[in-house]
N, C-alpha and C positions, 0 to 999 in steps of 0.2 A: 504494500500500500504506500504510494508516494506521500511524502510529507506535505502538508498543506501550507506550512510557513517555513520554507527552507532558508529564509534570510535571518531568522531568529536563532542565534547560536545556542541559546539555552534549550529551545524547543528541539533543535536538531540533535543536541547531545542527549536530551531525554529520550528521544526516539531511538537513538543508538543504544542507550542503556536498555530500553525495553527489548530491542532486537537482540542484544547480547544475552540478557538473562533468559530470553525465551528459547535459546538454544542451550540444551543441557550441558553439552561439553564445554562450550565457550563460557557459559555462565559460571559453571563450577570452577573453571580455570581462573576466571577473574576473581571470584571469591577467595580461592586458595592463594593466589598471588598477592592479594591486598590484605588478607587476613580479616576481611569484613564478614560479619555474620549476616544472614538474610534480614533479620529484624533491623539491624543497624543500617543496612543498605536502604531499606524502606524509609527509615527516618531521615537519612541524609541524601536522598535522591535529588533534592533541589540544590544542594551545596555546590558552588562553582568548583571547588577543589576536587570533589568527587567526580563531577562531570568531566573536568579536564583530564583527570587520571584515567577515566574510562576510555576517552578518545586516545590518549597516549598508549594505553594497553592495546587498543586495536591497531594503532600505527606500528607497534612493535611486531605485529604478525600480519603481513599484507593479506594473506588469504581471508583472515577474519575481517579486516578493514573492508575489503572488497565485498565480501558476503553481506556484511551489515549495511553497507552503502546501497547495495542492490535492493536489499529488503526495505530500506527506508526511502529509496528512490532519489538519491543524490549521488554526485560524483565524490570519490574519495577526497579530492582537493577541497570540497566544500566542508567536509567534516573536519579536516585538518585546520582549515581556516576558522571554523567555529571554536576549536580548542584554543587557537591563538587569541581570538577575541575574548573568550572567557578568561584566559590567563591574564590578559591585559586589563580586564575589568576588576581583577581582585587586588 
């Protein structure tokens, strides 16, 4: 499902988070690498640092980045730019 507001970096990162955790393998890897528990992830989902970390996690493994971007309906460059904007805003 293409994202309706691809220009909003936070909406884009949240969509990427949803796509990441909806894939069991990718979601478990993200949780394991960050040490975040599922409940904590739910509480912190809107935090800029968490969203930027999620995008950086995807950037570190291109197949995941591409898969999530395809699911969200944006180019990888757009998601990387969203991370830059989020990091610049914090």
